[in-house]
C-alpha positions as CSV (number, residue, x, y, z in Angstrom):
1,M,0.0,0.0,0.0
2,R,1.3,3.5,-0.9
3,I,0.2,6.3,1.3
4,A,0.9,9.9,0.4
5,V,1.3,12.1,3.5
6,I,1.1,15.8,3.1
7,S,0.5,18.8,5.4
8,D,0.5,22.6,5.6
9,T,-0.9,23.4,2.2
10,H,-2.3,26.7,3.6
11,D,-4.7,27.2,0.7
12,R,-2.1,26.4,-2.0
13,Y,0.2,23.7,-3.3
14,P,2.5,23.0,-6.3
15,A,0.5,22.6,-9.5
16,D,2.0,19.1,-10.1
17,L,1.1,17.8,-6.6
18,P,-2.2,16.1,-7.6
19,A,-0.4,14.2,-10.4
20,R,2.3,13.2,-8.0
21,L,-0.3,11.8,-5.5
22,A,-2.2,9.9,-8.2
23,A,-0.1,6.7,-7.6
24,A,-1.0,6.6,-3.9
25,D,-3.6,4.2,-2.6
26,E,-4.6,6.8,0.1
27,I,-3.9,10.4,0.9
28,W,-3.4,11.6,4.4
29,H,-3.4,15.4,5.0
30,L,-2.0,16.2,8.4
31,G,-3.6,19.6,8.9
32,D,-3.4,23.3,7.9
33,V,-5.5,22.8,4.8
34,C,-7.2,26.1,5.7
35,E,-10.1,26.3,3.2
36,P,-11.8,22.9,2.4
37,E,-12.0,23.8,-1.3
38,V,-8.3,23.2,-1.5
39,L,-8.9,19.5,-1.2
40,V,-11.2,19.3,-4.3
41,E,-8.4,18.2,-6.7
42,F,-7.2,15.5,-4.2
43,E,-10.8,14.3,-3.9
44,M,-11.1,14.0,-7.6
45,L,-8.3,11.5,-7.7
46,G,-10.8,9.0,-6.2
47,K,-8.5,7.9,-3.4
48,P,-9.5,7.7,0.3
49,L,-8.6,11.1,1.7
50,H,-8.1,11.4,5.5
51,V,-7.7,14.9,7.0
52,V,-7.0,16.2,10.5
53,L,-7.3,19.7,11.7
54,G,-4.2,21.9,11.9
55,N,-3.7,25.0,14.0
56,N,-4.7,27.4,11.1
57,E,-8.2,26.1,10.4
58,A,-11.0,28.5,11.1
59,H,-13.6,25.6,11.3
60,N,-14.0,22.1,12.8
61,L,-14.8,20.1,9.6
62,W,-12.2,17.4,10.4
63,P,-11.1,15.7,13.6
64,L,-8.2,16.9,15.6
65,E,-6.7,13.4,15.5
66,L,-7.3,10.1,13.7
67,T,-6.1,6.6,14.4
68,L,-6.0,4.4,11.3
69,E,-4.9,0.7,11.0
70,R,-3.2,-0.6,7.9
71,A,-1.7,-4.1,7.5
72,G,-1.6,-4.6,11.3
73,W,0.0,-1.2,12.0
74,R,-1.8,1.6,13.8
75,F,-1.1,5.2,12.7
76,F,-1.9,8.2,14.9
77,L,-2.5,11.2,12.6
78,T,-2.2,14.7,14.1
79,H,-0.9,18.0,13.1
80,I,0.9,18.8,16.4
81,P,2.9,15.8,17.6
82,P,2.2,14.4,21.1
83,R,5.0,14.5,23.7
84,R,5.2,10.8,23.5
85,A,4.5,8.4,20.6
86,P,1.5,6.1,21.2
87,R,2.5,2.6,22.4
88,A,3.0,-0.8,20.7
89,R,3.1,-1.2,16.9
90,T,1.9,2.3,16.4
91,S,3.7,4.8,14.1
92,S,3.1,8.4,14.9
93,C,2.5,10.5,11.8
94,T,3.0,14.2,12.1
95,A,3.9,16.9,9.7
96,T,7.6,16.5,10.5
97,R,8.0,12.8,11.1
98,T,8.5,9.7,9.0
99,C,6.0,6.8,9.0
100,R,7.3,3.4,7.8
101,A,9.3,4.6,4.8
102,T,6.7,7.3,3.8
103,R,8.3,10.7,3.7
104,S,6.2,13.5,5.1
105,M,6.9,17.1,4.3
106,P,5.0,20.3,3.5
107,P,4.1,20.5,-0.2
108,A,6.2,23.6,-0.6
109,C,9.2,21.6,0.3
110,A,8.3,18.6,-1.8
111,G,10.2,20.0,-4.8
């Protein structure tokens, strides 16, 4: 399974980002989308899209945190990392951490 992890789009992203995400099986956005309309192109890819709130959203359309399980691994999705990673077979995915060989970086840095 290929999971694309992005964050901090802040109402914009590189024009080629949707094409670069097309090969993913799922897309996880770890907050600071800002306006929900920014997600339309990602939704049009037809992949599951999971989103958590960041610290720049002016609404509560998404949860603050999500826990997902994939292939026996639990992933804790959040924008602001906890002081401690959740326990046992859990990878903590935040905007600045790596999750099982999936690089996570703000789109502006994805170059």
